[in-house]
C-alpha positions as CSV (number, residue, x, y, z in Angstrom):
1,M,-0.2,0.0,0.2
2,G,1.2,3.4,-1.4
3,T,1.8,6.5,1.3
4,V,-1.4,8.3,2.1
5,I,-1.1,12.0,2.1
6,T,-4.3,13.6,3.8
7,P,-5.8,17.1,2.6
8,S,-4.4,18.6,5.9
9,A,-1.3,17.5,5.2
10,V,-1.3,19.1,1.7
11,D,-2.5,22.5,3.2
12,Q,0.4,22.5,5.8
13,F,3.1,22.1,2.7
14,R,0.8,25.2,1.0
15,A,1.3,26.9,4.1
16,I,5.0,26.7,4.0
17,V,5.6,27.7,0.4
18,G,2.3,28.7,-1.3
19,S,-0.3,27.0,-3.2
20,D,1.1,27.5,-6.3
21,R,4.3,25.7,-5.6
22,V,2.7,22.6,-4.3
23,L,1.6,20.2,-7.1
24,S,-1.2,17.9,-6.2
25,E,-3.0,17.1,-9.5
26,P,-2.2,13.6,-11.1
27,L,-1.0,15.1,-14.2
28,E,1.4,17.4,-12.3
29,R,2.4,14.3,-10.0
30,L,3.1,12.2,-13.0
31,V,5.7,14.7,-14.3
32,Y,7.5,13.9,-10.7
33,A,7.2,10.1,-10.9
34,K,9.7,9.9,-13.7
35,D,13.4,11.1,-14.1
36,G,15.9,10.7,-17.0
37,S,16.0,6.7,-16.6
38,M,13.3,4.4,-18.3
39,N,11.5,3.8,-15.0
40,Q,8.5,5.3,-13.6
41,G,7.1,5.5,-10.0
42,E,4.3,7.1,-7.8
43,C,4.7,10.5,-6.9
44,G,2.3,11.5,-3.9
45,L,3.2,15.1,-3.6
46,A,5.5,17.5,-5.2
47,V,6.7,20.7,-3.3
48,L,8.6,23.2,-5.0
49,C,11.2,24.9,-2.4
50,E,13.1,28.2,-3.1
51,T,15.1,28.5,0.3
52,T,16.7,26.2,3.1
53,A,14.6,27.3,5.4
54,E,11.7,26.4,3.1
55,V,13.1,22.8,2.8
56,A,13.5,22.4,6.3
57,A,10.3,23.3,7.3
58,C,9.0,20.6,4.6
59,V,11.3,17.9,5.9
60,R,10.1,18.7,9.6
61,L,6.4,18.3,8.6
62,A,7.2,15.2,6.6
63,A,8.7,13.9,9.6
64,E,6.0,14.8,11.7
65,R,3.8,12.9,9.8
66,G,5.7,10.0,8.9
67,L,6.1,10.4,5.3
68,P,8.9,9.6,3.1
69,I,10.9,12.0,0.9
70,V,12.3,11.9,-2.7
71,P,15.1,14.8,-3.3
72,R,15.1,16.2,-6.7
73,G,17.0,18.5,-8.7
74,S,16.7,18.5,-12.3
75,G,15.0,15.3,-13.0
76,T,18.1,14.0,-15.2
77,S,18.9,11.0,-13.0
78,L,19.8,8.0,-15.5
79,A,19.5,5.2,-12.7
80,G,16.1,6.1,-11.2
81,S,17.5,7.9,-8.4
82,A,14.9,10.9,-8.3
83,I,11.8,8.7,-8.9
84,P,9.4,8.5,-5.9
85,L,8.1,4.9,-4.9
86,D,4.8,4.5,-3.0
87,G,3.4,8.0,-3.5
88,S,6.3,9.6,-1.7
89,V,6.7,13.4,-1.2
90,V,9.2,15.2,-3.7
91,I,10.7,18.2,-2.9
92,S,12.5,20.0,-5.6
93,V,15.1,22.1,-5.3
94,A,15.4,22.9,-8.7
95,R,14.1,26.6,-8.3
96,M,17.3,27.3,-5.6
97,G,19.3,28.5,-8.5
98,R,21.5,31.0,-7.4
99,V,25.2,31.5,-7.3
100,L,25.6,32.7,-4.1
101,S,29.5,33.7,-3.8
102,V,32.9,33.5,-5.8
103,D,36.1,33.7,-4.6
104,P,38.5,33.6,-7.2
105,D,41.7,33.4,-4.6
106,T,40.7,30.3,-3.1
107,P,39.0,29.5,-5.9
108,S,35.6,28.3,-5.0
109,A,32.2,29.3,-5.1
110,W,29.1,28.6,-3.0
111,V,26.3,27.9,-5.2
112,E,22.5,26.3,-4.5
113,P,22.1,23.0,-5.7
114,G,19.4,23.9,-8.6
115,V,22.4,25.9,-10.2
116,L,23.0,24.1,-14.0
117,N,26.4,22.5,-14.7
118,L,27.1,24.7,-17.6
119,D,25.5,27.7,-16.0
120,L,27.8,27.8,-13.2
121,T,31.2,27.8,-15.7
122,A,29.5,30.8,-17.6
123,A,29.1,32.7,-14.4
124,V,32.8,32.5,-13.7
125,A,34.1,32.6,-17.3
126,H,35.2,36.1,-16.9
127,L,37.5,35.3,-14.2
128,G,39.5,32.5,-16.1
129,L,38.0,29.8,-14.1
130,H,36.0,27.0,-14.7
131,Y,33.9,24.1,-12.8
132,A,35.5,20.8,-14.3
133,P,33.1,17.9,-13.8
134,D,31.0,18.0,-17.0
135,P,28.7,15.5,-17.6
136,S,27.0,15.3,-21.1
137,S,24.1,16.3,-19.9
138,Q,25.6,19.6,-18.3
139,A,23.2,22.1,-20.1
140,A,20.3,20.5,-18.3
141,C,21.9,18.8,-14.7
142,S,21.8,20.7,-11.8
143,I,24.8,20.7,-9.0
144,G,22.8,19.2,-6.4
145,G,22.3,16.3,-8.6
146,N,25.8,15.7,-9.6
147,V,26.7,15.7,-5.8
148,G,24.0,13.1,-5.5
149,T,25.1,11.0,-8.1
150,N,28.8,11.6,-7.9
151,A,28.8,12.6,-11.2
152,G,31.4,12.4,-13.9
153,G,31.9,13.7,-17.4
154,P,34.4,13.5,-20.5
155,H,37.0,15.9,-18.6
156,C,37.2,14.0,-15.2
157,L,40.0,11.6,-16.4
158,A,42.3,13.9,-15.4
159,S,40.4,16.6,-13.4
160,G,38.4,13.6,-11.4
161,V,34.7,13.4,-10.7
162,T,32.5,15.4,-8.5
163,A,33.7,13.9,-5.2
164,Q,37.0,15.7,-5.9
165,H,35.5,19.1,-6.6
166,I,32.9,19.4,-3.7
167,L,34.4,21.6,-0.6
168,G,31.4,21.6,1.4
169,V,27.7,21.2,1.6
170,E,24.9,22.5,3.6
171,I,22.3,19.6,4.1
172,V,18.9,19.7,5.7
173,L,18.7,16.4,7.5
174,P,15.8,13.9,7.9
175,D,14.5,15.3,11.0
176,G,14.8,18.9,9.3
177,E,17.9,19.8,11.2
178,V,20.1,22.2,9.1
179,L,23.9,21.1,8.8
180,E,26.8,22.7,7.1
181,I,29.6,19.9,6.5
182,G,33.1,21.3,5.1
183,G,34.0,24.5,3.3
184,P,36.8,26.1,1.6
185,A,39.4,25.7,4.6
186,P,42.0,23.2,3.0
187,D,41.7,21.0,5.9
188,P,38.5,21.3,7.8
189,P,38.5,19.4,11.3
190,G,37.0,16.8,12.3
191,Y,35.5,13.6,10.2
192,D,35.1,14.2,6.5
193,L,31.4,13.7,6.0
194,R,31.8,15.0,2.5
195,G,32.4,11.4,1.4
196,F,29.0,10.4,2.8
197,I,27.0,13.2,0.9
198,V,28.7,13.0,-2.4
199,G,26.9,10.1,-4.1
200,G,24.6,9.4,-1.6
201,E,21.7,9.9,-3.8
202,G,19.6,11.8,-1.3
203,T,19.6,9.0,0.8
204,L,20.9,11.0,3.7
205,G,19.3,14.3,3.5
206,I,18.8,17.4,1.0
207,V,21.7,19.1,-0.3
208,T,20.5,23.0,0.0
209,K,24.1,24.7,-0.7
210,V,27.1,23.6,-2.1
211,C,30.8,25.0,-2.1
212,V,32.5,23.9,-4.9
213,R,36.2,23.9,-6.0
214,L,36.7,26.1,-9.4
215,T,39.6,25.4,-11.7
216,R,41.5,27.7,-13.6
217,N,41.5,27.6,-17.2
218,P,44.6,26.1,-18.8
219,P,46.4,28.3,-21.6
220,V,46.4,25.9,-24.2
221,V,43.8,23.4,-25.5
222,R,44.4,21.2,-28.2
223,T,41.5,18.3,-29.5
224,L,42.3,15.6,-31.8
225,L,39.7,13.6,-33.8
226,I,41.2,10.0,-34.7
227,D,39.8,7.6,-36.4
228,F,40.4,3.4,-36.6
229,T,39.3,0.8,-38.9
230,A,39.0,-1.7,-36.0
231,L,37.3,-1.1,-32.5
232,T,40.1,-3.3,-31.1
233,A,42.9,-0.8,-32.6
234,A,41.3,2.2,-30.6
235,G,40.9,0.3,-27.5
236,A,44.7,-0.6,-27.9
237,A,45.6,3.2,-28.6
238,V,43.7,4.0,-25.4
239,R,45.6,1.7,-23.2
240,D,48.8,2.8,-24.5
241,I,48.7,6.3,-24.3
242,I,47.8,6.0,-20.7
243,A,50.9,3.5,-20.2
244,K,53.3,5.9,-21.6
245,G,52.4,8.8,-18.8
246,V,49.9,10.7,-20.8
247,I,46.8,11.8,-19.2
248,P,44.7,13.7,-21.6
249,A,42.0,16.0,-20.2
250,A,39.5,14.0,-21.9
251,M,39.5,10.8,-24.2
252,E,36.1,9.7,-25.6
253,M,35.2,6.9,-28.0
254,M,32.3,6.4,-30.3
255,D,31.9,3.2,-32.1
256,R,30.5,3.5,-36.0
257,T,26.9,2.9,-35.2
258,M,26.9,5.5,-32.7
259,T,29.1,7.8,-35.1
260,R,26.7,7.4,-37.9
261,A,23.8,8.5,-35.6
262,V,25.8,11.4,-34.0
263,E,27.0,12.6,-37.4
264,A,23.2,12.5,-38.9
265,F,22.4,15.0,-36.1
266,V,25.2,17.4,-35.4
267,H,26.8,17.3,-39.2
268,A,30.1,17.6,-37.6
269,G,32.0,16.2,-40.3
270,L,32.6,12.9,-38.3
271,P,34.0,9.9,-40.3
272,V,31.0,7.7,-40.6
273,D,32.7,4.9,-42.3
274,A,35.3,4.3,-39.2
275,A,34.9,1.6,-37.3
276,A,35.7,3.7,-34.0
277,V,36.1,7.4,-33.4
278,L,38.3,8.6,-30.7
279,L,38.3,12.0,-29.3
280,V,41.2,13.1,-27.5
281,E,41.8,16.7,-25.7
282,L,45.3,17.7,-24.0
283,D,45.6,21.0,-22.1
284,G,48.4,22.6,-20.3
285,T,51.3,24.9,-21.1
286,A,52.3,24.9,-24.7
287,A,55.2,22.6,-24.5
288,Q,53.6,20.2,-22.5
289,V,50.6,20.3,-24.9
290,A,52.8,19.6,-28.1
291,A,55.0,17.1,-26.2
292,D,51.6,14.9,-25.4
293,T,50.3,15.5,-28.9
294,A,53.2,14.1,-30.5
295,V,53.3,11.0,-28.1
296,V,49.4,10.6,-28.5
297,E,49.8,11.0,-32.6
298,R,52.6,8.3,-32.9
299,I,50.8,5.8,-30.5
300,C,47.5,6.3,-32.5
301,R,49.4,5.7,-35.9
302,E,51.2,2.6,-34.2
303,S,47.8,1.1,-33.2
304,G,46.3,1.3,-37.0
305,A,44.9,5.3,-37.0
306,S,43.4,6.1,-40.5
307,H,43.3,9.7,-40.0
308,I,44.1,12.4,-37.3
309,R,42.3,16.0,-37.4
310,V,43.3,18.6,-34.9
311,A,40.7,21.2,-34.2
312,A,41.6,24.2,-36.3
313,D,40.1,26.6,-34.2
314,E,37.8,26.7,-31.0
315,A,34.7,26.9,-33.4
316,E,35.8,23.3,-34.4
317,R,36.7,22.0,-31.0
318,A,33.0,23.4,-29.8
319,L,31.8,21.1,-32.8
320,F,33.8,18.0,-32.0
321,W,32.1,18.5,-28.4
322,K,28.7,19.3,-29.8
323,A,28.7,15.8,-31.7
324,R,30.1,14.0,-28.4
325,K,27.8,15.3,-26.0
326,N,24.6,15.0,-28.3
327,A,25.2,11.2,-28.4
328,F,22.3,9.9,-26.4
329,G,19.8,12.7,-28.3
330,A,20.8,11.4,-31.5
331,C,19.7,8.0,-30.7
332,A,16.2,9.1,-31.4
333,R,16.6,8.5,-34.9
334,I,17.4,5.0,-34.3
335,A,14.4,4.2,-32.1
336,P,12.3,6.1,-29.8
337,N,13.8,4.7,-26.3
338,Y,17.1,3.8,-25.1
339,Y,18.3,1.9,-22.2
340,L,21.7,3.0,-20.9
341,H,24.2,1.7,-19.0
342,D,27.4,3.1,-16.7
343,C,29.7,0.4,-15.9
344,V,33.5,0.7,-15.2
345,V,36.2,-2.0,-16.6
346,P,39.7,-1.8,-16.4
347,R,41.5,-0.4,-19.5
348,T,43.2,-3.5,-20.1
349,R,39.8,-5.6,-20.8
350,L,38.4,-2.7,-22.7
351,V,38.7,-4.6,-26.1
352,E,37.3,-8.0,-24.5
353,V,34.2,-6.1,-22.9
354,L,33.4,-4.5,-26.0
355,A,33.7,-7.5,-28.3
356,A,31.4,-9.1,-25.6
357,I,29.0,-6.5,-25.8
358,E,29.0,-6.9,-29.8
359,E,28.1,-10.6,-29.1
360,I,25.3,-9.8,-26.7
361,A,23.6,-7.6,-29.1
362,A,23.6,-10.1,-31.9
363,R,22.5,-12.8,-29.7
364,N,19.6,-10.8,-28.5
365,D,18.9,-9.0,-31.7
366,L,19.4,-5.9,-30.7
367,V,21.2,-2.3,-31.7
368,I,23.7,-1.6,-29.1
369,M,25.6,1.5,-29.4
370,N,29.0,2.3,-27.8
371,V,30.0,5.8,-26.7
372,F,32.2,5.9,-23.6
373,H,34.9,7.5,-21.4
374,A,37.7,5.6,-22.8
375,G,40.6,7.0,-20.7
376,D,39.0,5.3,-17.5
377,G,37.0,2.9,-18.7
378,N,33.7,4.0,-18.0
379,L,31.6,2.3,-20.3
380,H,28.1,3.6,-21.9
381,P,26.7,0.7,-24.0
382,L,23.3,2.2,-25.2
383,I,20.4,-0.5,-26.2
384,S,18.2,1.4,-28.9
385,F,14.4,-0.1,-28.8
386,D,10.7,0.6,-29.2
387,R,9.0,0.0,-25.8
388,R,5.7,-0.8,-27.3
389,D,7.2,-3.9,-28.0
390,D,6.9,-6.3,-25.2
391,A,9.4,-9.1,-26.6
392,Q,11.8,-6.4,-27.4
393,V,11.7,-5.0,-24.0
394,T,12.2,-8.2,-22.4
395,R,15.5,-9.0,-24.8
396,V,16.8,-5.3,-23.8
397,L,16.4,-6.2,-20.0
398,Q,18.4,-9.9,-20.5
399,A,21.1,-7.8,-22.4
400,G,21.4,-5.2,-19.8
401,R,21.7,-8.0,-17.1
402,E,24.2,-10.0,-19.5
403,I,26.4,-6.8,-20.0
404,I,26.5,-6.0,-16.2
405,E,27.8,-9.7,-15.9
406,V,30.4,-9.3,-17.8
407,C,31.8,-6.0,-16.6
408,M,31.7,-7.4,-13.1
409,R,33.5,-10.8,-14.3
410,V,36.6,-8.8,-15.5
411,G,36.9,-6.8,-12.4
412,G,34.7,-3.6,-12.9
413,T,32.5,-1.8,-11.2
414,L,28.5,-0.9,-11.3
415,S,28.7,2.8,-11.9
416,G,31.0,5.2,-12.9
417,E,28.9,8.3,-12.5
418,H,25.3,7.8,-12.9
419,G,24.9,6.3,-9.6
420,I,22.8,2.9,-8.4
421,G,19.3,4.4,-7.9
422,M,17.1,1.7,-8.2
423,E,18.1,0.4,-11.7
424,K,21.5,-0.9,-10.6
425,R,20.2,-1.5,-6.9
426,D,19.5,-5.3,-6.9
427,F,23.1,-5.8,-8.8
428,M,24.8,-4.4,-5.5
429,P,25.6,-7.9,-4.2
430,L,27.6,-8.8,-7.2
431,Q,30.4,-6.0,-6.1
432,F,29.8,-6.0,-2.4
433,S,29.7,-8.6,0.3
434,P,27.0,-8.9,3.0
435,A,29.7,-7.0,5.3
436,D,30.0,-4.4,2.7
437,L,26.4,-3.8,2.2
438,D,25.8,-4.0,6.1
439,A,28.3,-1.5,6.7
440,Q,26.7,0.7,4.3
441,A,23.2,0.4,5.8
442,R,24.5,1.0,9.1
443,S,25.9,4.2,7.9
444,R,22.8,5.4,6.1
445,E,20.5,4.5,9.3
446,A,22.8,6.8,11.2
447,F,21.7,9.6,9.1
448,D,18.1,8.7,8.8
449,P,16.7,6.2,11.5
450,E,13.4,5.9,10.3
451,G,14.4,5.0,6.7
452,R,11.9,7.7,5.2
453,M,14.6,9.7,2.9
454,N,14.5,8.3,-0.7
455,P,13.4,4.9,0.4
456,R,14.4,1.5,-1.6
457,K,17.3,3.2,-3.4
458,V,20.7,2.2,-3.7
459,L,20.9,-0.8,-1.2
460,P,18.8,-4.1,-1.7
461,A,16.2,-5.3,0.5
462,G,17.9,-7.1,3.6
463,S,21.2,-5.4,3.4
464,K,21.1,-4.7,6.8
465,C,23.3,-7.4,9.0
466,G,23.8,-8.9,5.8
467,D,20.6,-10.8,5.9
468,L,20.3,-10.5,1.7
469,S,16.8,-12.1,0.4
470,F,19.1,-13.9,-2.4
471,P,22.5,-15.5,-2.2
472,H,25.3,-13.1,-2.9
473,D,26.6,-14.6,-6.1
474,A,23.1,-14.5,-7.9
475,L,22.2,-12.3,-10.7
476,P,19.0,-10.7,-9.4
477,E,15.8,-10.2,-12.1
478,G,15.5,-6.7,-13.6
479,T,14.4,-4.0,-11.5
480,W,12.0,-1.8,-13.9
481,I,8.5,-0.7,-12.8
C-alpha cells in the first residue's frame, strides 16, 4: 500500500511554500514520477522549495507525519535516483538556482543546488575559471544532482569526478536539522562527512548549498579527432597512451553505429565509415601540449589510426564536443527509446568487453551503440529499442543484465557516474559482500534511522546485518517498474 497524504497535510505544505508551489493534481504528480531513466514511480505530492528554510520546514513536516521524501533537482538521473516510490513526497530544489558567492583566490564558490552545471562555468568564465566536472547533460543537470550521484563527465579523466570538486555542503537532515559540512578551508577539522553526502543519492538528506572547487582555465587546449578501422585498435591506443604516462584532459570513444547516428544529427564532419572514433583533448602549457600531442599521434598511428584531425580553432573544437555531448539525443533517430548502462572496466579489458557487448547485441537481436569515457574505462552501452514491443523489452532487460555480468566478471564496478538508484540496486551484491552492504546500511541508518529519505534506493532489501533475500553470487531479476 502506498503512502497516504491527507488533505490536511497538503494544506500544511501549502502554508509553508504557497499554494502555487504544491503540486497535487494527477497530471502534475505524473511529471515528478519520472526522471531521465526508463523507470516510473508514484508521486504522492511535489513541493517546489526556493530557500533552505522552506526545505527544512517541509522536511520537519514530513517527519512529523511519517512521510517518505525524495529529493529532486533537474530530474535528469539515469538510474532512477529521483523517482518517488509508493507515493512519496518529492521535494524539488530546482528553483534554488543562485550562485551565492565566488572567491577567485581560493578559487571556490558557494552555489544553490538548482544551479545548472553549464551555467556555473558560464558565471565564472570572466574570471578565467571553470567547474571541471562536465556531464554530457551539463546544459540540463544541476549541481545538487551531480553531488547526489557523484557525476563524472568527459573531462574527469584528468580532473576527477564530482567528489574531487566539492569542498563543503549545507544539508537538511531527515529530521529537518540544517547542518553545514566542510567548506573552502584546505583541511577542515573533524570527520570528512562529505564522502557520505557526495554520491549518497539523496538517501541521507537534502543538499541546499554546495561549496565547489573552481579550476583555472589552461593556457593551451588541443583537441584531436582520430579514426580507426578496428575497434580493437582504438582500444589498444587508449591503453598505450595512458601507459606512456600521458593523461589527457579527456579521451572519448564512439563506435561506428553511434558515430553515424551522431553525424546525421549534428553534422560535425565525423568519419562515418570508421569502426571507431577517438576524441582526445590535451591541455596545459604550450610545451607540454606539444610534447603530449606528439606521443598521442605516434601511438595512434602505430595502433592503426587511419586519420588524425586536429581542431583548427575554438569553433571546430566546440563542434567536436557538440557531437560527443549530443550522442544520446542522436539515438532518437534509431528508435524511440534507449536503455543506457554505466559500468566501469579496467582499461586493459576494454577490447575484450567491447567484443562481448557486440556478441550480446547479436544474440539478443538488438542495436547496441557504444559511447564512453575511454580513458577511465567508463562504458556507456546504449541499447536502442521500442518500448511498445514487449518482446523487445524483454530482450533489452536480458542484454542489460548480461552486460553488467560481463563487466563485473572482469573486475569492473557497477557505476562510474550515474549512481545506483533503483535500476542497479539489486545488482549491488555482485560488487559488495554482505558485510560491505551491512556497513553501508548502518551508515545510512545513522543519518536516517526511520528510513524515510529516498527509500528503496541504492541498497537492496535485506542489506542490514547481511540478511540478503538472495544469494550473494546470484544475478537478480530486472528492476524496472
